[in-house]
GUSETI-479739 format. One record per residue (C-alpha): residue number from 1; residue in three letters; x, y, z. Coordinates in steps of 0.001 Angstrom, whole numbers. Example, Ala and Ser with C-alpha at 12.3 -4.5 7.8 and 13.67 -1.06 7.14 Angstrom:
2
(pt 1; "ALA"; (12300; -4500; 7800))
(pt 2; "SER"; (13670; -1060; 7140))
***
This chain:
160
(pt 1; "MET"; (-2879; 52621; -41387))
(pt 2; "SER"; (-2273; 52392; -37673))
(pt 3; "ILE"; (-1717; 48899; -36047))
(pt 4; "ASN"; (-2176; 48372; -32466))
(pt 5; "VAL"; (-701; 45098; -30909))
(pt 6; "VAL"; (-2486; 44015; -27531))
(pt 7; "ARG"; (-2718; 40911; -25587))
(pt 8; "LEU"; (-5591; 38523; -26877))
(pt 9; "ALA"; (-8885; 39400; -24889))
(pt 10; "ASP"; (-12445; 37935; -24988))
(pt 11; "ALA"; (-13539; 40772; -27358))
(pt 12; "HIS"; (-11118; 39421; -29910))
(pt 13; "ARG"; (-11843; 36017; -29949))
(pt 14; "ALA"; (-14691; 35605; -32391))
(pt 15; "GLU"; (-12512; 37533; -34974))
(pt 16; "LEU"; (-9537; 35593; -34406))
(pt 17; "HIS"; (-11590; 32202; -34674))
(pt 18; "GLU"; (-12981; 33537; -38137))
(pt 19; "LEU"; (-9311; 34484; -39123))
(pt 20; "LEU"; (-8147; 30969; -38196))
(pt 21; "LEU"; (-10950; 29263; -40015))
(pt 22; "ALA"; (-10339; 31600; -43172))
(pt 23; "GLU"; (-6735; 30169; -43284))
(pt 24; "ASN"; (-7672; 26593; -42677))
(pt 25; "TRP"; (-6274; 26324; -39235))
(pt 26; "THR"; (-9351; 24504; -38012))
(pt 27; "GLN"; (-7610; 22819; -35270))
(pt 28; "LEU"; (-6424; 25847; -33887))
(pt 29; "ALA"; (-9745; 27610; -33971))
(pt 30; "LYS"; (-11282; 24489; -32233))
(pt 31; "GLU"; (-8771; 24867; -29462))
(pt 32; "LEU"; (-9520; 28560; -29314))
(pt 33; "GLN"; (-13249; 28008; -28670))
(pt 34; "GLN"; (-12528; 25431; -26217))
(pt 35; "ASN"; (-10336; 27669; -24298))
(pt 36; "SER"; (-7324; 25260; -24424))
(pt 37; "LEU"; (-5088; 27981; -25994))
(pt 38; "GLN"; (-5151; 29984; -22652))
(pt 39; "VAL"; (-1805; 28517; -21505))
(pt 40; "PHE"; (148; 30245; -24119))
(pt 41; "THR"; (950; 33937; -24655))
(pt 42; "GLN"; (-1341; 35472; -27402))
(pt 43; "TYR"; (-1295; 38745; -28978))
(pt 44; "VAL"; (-3302; 40214; -31837))
(pt 45; "ALA"; (-2734; 43090; -34398))
(pt 46; "LEU"; (-5704; 45346; -34568))
(pt 47; "ALA"; (-6447; 47661; -37533))
(pt 48; "ARG"; (-9234; 49918; -37152))
(pt 49; "GLY"; (-10268; 47769; -34030))
(pt 50; "HIS"; (-10366; 44491; -36176))
(pt 51; "VAL"; (-8168; 41423; -35749))
(pt 52; "VAL"; (-5770; 41347; -38667))
(pt 53; "GLY"; (-2831; 39298; -37088))
(pt 54; "TRP"; (-2122; 36870; -34360))
(pt 55; "LEU"; (975; 35567; -32510))
(pt 56; "GLU"; (1121; 32853; -30030))
(pt 57; "GLY"; (4140; 31941; -28070))
(pt 58; "THR"; (5196; 30621; -24873))
(pt 59; "ALA"; (8111; 30466; -22270))
(pt 60; "ARG"; (10391; 27353; -21943))
(pt 61; "HIS"; (11648; 26495; -18548))
(pt 62; "GLU"; (12454; 22611; -18617))
(pt 63; "ALA"; (15979; 21404; -18327))
(pt 64; "ASP"; (15154; 18883; -21009))
(pt 65; "ALA"; (14405; 21603; -23456))
(pt 66; "GLU"; (18025; 22834; -23405))
(pt 67; "VAL"; (19204; 24201; -26941))
(pt 68; "PRO"; (22924; 24538; -27645))
(pt 69; "GLY"; (23685; 28207; -26728))
(pt 70; "PHE"; (20183; 29288; -25607))
(pt 71; "PRO"; (19784; 28150; -21942))
(pt 72; "THR"; (16482; 28087; -20350))
(pt 73; "PRO"; (14288; 29916; -19668))
(pt 74; "TRP"; (13621; 31142; -23223))
(pt 75; "ALA"; (10849; 32110; -25230))
(pt 76; "GLN"; (9285; 30111; -28283))
(pt 77; "VAL"; (7233; 31416; -31071))
(pt 78; "ASN"; (4567; 28920; -31806))
(pt 79; "TYR"; (2475; 30597; -34561))
(pt 80; "VAL"; (2141; 34022; -36347))
(pt 81; "LEU"; (-739; 34360; -38826))
(pt 82; "ILE"; (-1666; 37625; -40630))
(pt 83; "HIS"; (-4703; 38271; -42601))
(pt 84; "PRO"; (-3741; 37703; -46371))
(pt 85; "ALA"; (-4973; 41385; -47317))
(pt 86; "MET"; (-2702; 42780; -44676))
(pt 87; "ARG"; (737; 40964; -45177))
(pt 88; "ARG"; (3831; 42697; -45997))
(pt 89; "ARG"; (2951; 45631; -44021))
(pt 90; "GLY"; (4961; 44764; -40852))
(pt 91; "ILE"; (2448; 43438; -38835))
(pt 92; "ALA"; (4225; 40188; -38081))
(pt 93; "GLY"; (7280; 42175; -37173))
(pt 94; "ASP"; (5105; 44175; -34654))
(pt 95; "LEU"; (3686; 41198; -33150))
(pt 96; "LEU"; (7033; 39529; -32949))
(pt 97; "ARG"; (8635; 42601; -31012))
(pt 98; "ARG"; (5776; 43050; -28662))
(pt 99; "PHE"; (6221; 39213; -27767))
(pt 100; "ALA"; (9956; 39804; -27640))
(pt 101; "HIS"; (9620; 42885; -25464))
(pt 102; "ASP"; (7332; 41449; -22955))
(pt 103; "GLU"; (9349; 38004; -22770))
(pt 104; "HIS"; (12764; 40054; -22329))
(pt 105; "ARG"; (11164; 42188; -19462))
(pt 106; "ALA"; (10049; 38887; -17891))
(pt 107; "GLY"; (13785; 37688; -17716))
(pt 108; "ARG"; (13968; 35554; -20720))
(pt 109; "ARG"; (17201; 36126; -22996))
(pt 110; "PHE"; (16571; 34132; -26000))
(pt 111; "MET"; (13857; 33337; -28616))
(pt 112; "VAL"; (13574; 30281; -30795))
(pt 113; "LEU"; (11300; 28978; -33497))
(pt 114; "TRP"; (10423; 25414; -33719))
(pt 115; "HIS"; (10254; 23807; -37267))
(pt 116; "ASP"; (6706; 22957; -37941))
(pt 117; "ARG"; (6438; 19806; -40223))
(pt 118; "ARG"; (2696; 20300; -40835))
(pt 119; "GLU"; (3105; 23122; -43302))
(pt 120; "ASP"; (5683; 24672; -45723))
(pt 121; "SER"; (7461; 26896; -43234))
(pt 122; "GLY"; (10017; 28501; -45700))
(pt 123; "GLY"; (8223; 31754; -45528))
(pt 124; "ARG"; (8159; 31705; -41728))
(pt 125; "PHE"; (12074; 30846; -41642))
(pt 126; "ALA"; (12685; 33810; -44070))
(pt 127; "PHE"; (10799; 36295; -42038))
(pt 128; "CYS"; (12579; 35061; -38759))
(pt 129; "THR"; (15903; 35403; -40581))
(pt 130; "ALA"; (15190; 38939; -41611))
(pt 131; "HIS"; (14650; 39659; -37903))
(pt 132; "GLY"; (17996; 38341; -36664))
(pt 133; "PHE"; (17158; 34591; -36074))
(pt 134; "GLN"; (20135; 32226; -36990))
(pt 135; "PRO"; (20051; 28559; -37427))
(pt 136; "ILE"; (21009; 26778; -34483))
(pt 137; "ALA"; (23333; 23820; -35414))
(pt 138; "GLY"; (21964; 20376; -35032))
(pt 139; "THR"; (18731; 21176; -34070))
(pt 140; "GLY"; (16623; 22486; -37022))
(pt 141; "LEU"; (15561; 25395; -35039))
(pt 142; "VAL"; (16252; 29252; -35448))
(pt 143; "GLY"; (17081; 31435; -32406))
(pt 144; "VAL"; (17822; 35025; -31605))
(pt 145; "ASP"; (19080; 37030; -28668))
(pt 146; "LEU"; (16216; 39021; -27526))
(pt 147; "GLN"; (18420; 42153; -26791))
(pt 148; "GLN"; (19626; 41867; -30432))
(pt 149; "LEU"; (16169; 41451; -31795))
(pt 150; "LEU"; (15085; 44506; -29855))
(pt 151; "THR"; (17822; 46877; -30531))
(pt 152; "SER"; (18879; 45915; -34156))
(pt 153; "PRO"; (19447; 48684; -36506))
(pt 154; "GLY"; (16807; 47429; -38921))
(pt 155; "ALA"; (14098; 47002; -36027))
(pt 156; "ALA"; (11190; 49569; -36052))
(pt 157; "PRO"; (10364; 51017; -32667))
(pt 158; "LEU"; (7874; 49205; -30760))
(pt 159; "ARG"; (4353; 50593; -31232))
(pt 160; "GLU"; (2308; 50084; -28005))
***
């Protein structure tokens, strides 16, 4: 099955809203309806034209957001969500690589993933480690050099 990763558009909002509700991400579903997520970079993964995955990220520029070894500006992954029936098919990796590609082209060199204490994020950290993210000492974060993520031998080519 072919997956197409694109920027979130109005045509995808209703299906993304349903996916967020189905996964009990009600606060994010509400924010999507209220257009308060527009400040973030968002991508959807489409299978046969239907939303099966979502990634939200942002770029950090603030000097107070410095992370040892990861000078700003850097990209931050906020959320990755894949429809349960579509998991373990490489869709999350496609979303991550598309975000990394676009952020690298915009001049960012690093990407980090913040620990989300609201959920059991062990699976998310395992996913990121598999994509080259490493723990950043003393921070509770994982990070990766974008060039490394995009050119690692195990990275699948970006499907645009």
